[in-house]
C-alpha positions as CSV (number, residue, x, y, z in Angstrom):
1,X,0.0,0.0,0.0
2,X,2.8,2.4,0.6
3,X,4.0,1.9,-3.0
4,X,0.7,3.3,-4.3
5,X,0.7,6.4,-2.1
6,X,4.3,7.4,-2.7
7,X,4.0,8.4,-6.4
8,X,0.8,10.4,-5.6
9,X,2.7,12.4,-2.9
10,X,5.7,13.0,-5.3
11,X,3.4,14.3,-8.0
12,X,1.6,16.5,-5.5
13,X,4.9,17.9,-4.3
14,X,6.1,18.4,-7.8
15,X,3.0,20.3,-8.9
16,X,2.9,22.3,-5.7
17,X,6.5,23.4,-6.2
18,X,5.9,24.1,-9.9
19,X,2.9,26.3,-9.1
20,X,4.8,28.1,-6.4
21,X,7.7,28.9,-8.8
22,X,5.3,29.9,-11.5
23,X,3.4,32.2,-9.1
24,X,6.7,33.8,-8.0
25,X,7.8,34.5,-11.5
26,X,4.4,35.8,-12.4
27,X,4.4,38.2,-9.5
28,X,8.0,39.3,-10.4
29,X,6.9,39.9,-14.0
30,X,4.0,42.1,-12.9
31,X,5.3,43.9,-9.8
32,X,9.0,43.3,-9.6
33,X,11.8,45.8,-10.2
34,X,11.6,45.2,-13.9
35,X,7.9,44.3,-14.1
36,X,5.0,45.7,-16.0
37,X,4.1,48.2,-13.4
38,X,7.6,49.5,-13.0
39,X,7.9,49.8,-16.8
40,X,4.7,51.9,-16.9
41,X,6.0,54.2,-14.2
42,X,9.3,54.6,-16.0
43,X,7.5,55.4,-19.3
44,X,5.3,58.0,-17.6
45,X,8.3,59.6,-15.9
46,X,10.2,59.6,-19.2
47,X,7.3,61.4,-20.9
48,X,7.2,64.0,-18.0
49,X,11.0,64.5,-18.2
50,X,10.9,64.9,-22.0
51,X,8.2,67.6,-21.6
52,X,10.3,69.4,-19.0
53,X,13.3,69.1,-21.2
54,X,11.5,70.7,-24.1
55,X,10.3,73.5,-21.9
56,X,13.8,74.1,-20.6
57,X,15.3,74.0,-24.1
58,X,12.7,76.6,-25.2
59,X,13.7,78.8,-22.3
60,X,17.4,78.4,-23.1
61,X,16.8,79.2,-26.8
62,X,14.9,82.4,-25.7
63,X,17.7,83.4,-23.4
64,X,20.3,82.8,-26.1
65,X,18.3,84.9,-28.5
66,X,18.0,87.7,-26.0
67,X,21.7,87.5,-25.2
68,X,22.6,87.5,-28.9
69,X,20.4,90.6,-29.4
70,X,22.3,92.4,-26.6
71,X,25.8,91.3,-27.7
72,X,28.5,93.5,-29.1
73,X,28.1,92.1,-32.6
74,X,24.4,92.6,-32.8
75,X,22.6,95.3,-30.8
76,X,18.8,95.4,-30.8
77,X,18.0,99.0,-29.7
78,X,14.4,98.2,-29.0
79,X,15.4,95.4,-26.6
80,X,18.0,97.6,-25.0
81,X,15.4,100.3,-24.5
82,X,13.0,97.8,-22.9
83,X,15.7,96.5,-20.6
84,X,16.7,100.0,-19.5
85,X,13.1,100.8,-18.8
86,X,12.5,97.6,-16.8
87,X,15.7,97.4,-14.9
88,X,16.5,101.1,-14.3
89,X,13.0,102.5,-14.4
90,X,13.9,105.0,-17.1
91,X,11.4,107.1,-19.1
92,X,11.7,109.3,-22.2
93,X,11.0,113.0,-21.8
94,X,7.8,112.7,-24.0
95,X,6.2,109.9,-21.9
96,X,3.6,110.1,-19.1
97,X,3.4,107.7,-16.2
98,X,-0.1,106.8,-15.1
99,X,-0.3,105.0,-11.7
């Protein structure tokens, strides 16, 4: 009688172990460090960082343009006038200030 029970227990242990290992790998594939959820988080963060990069690049391009327009090689008098008014609070003689 013990010969008949022994293979059944071995098969049961084998399938239990196989299910446990399969469950572990399934869990790791979904929620592990390199799982589906982590990948979705990384992709969302990548999109956010790319958007921020584009915004920063636009600001840098604007600042480079303003810097070039106030450089020695190229002087934009309108921009210089605007900067003098903003920074120094200067006015022309023919202007009125309304507060």
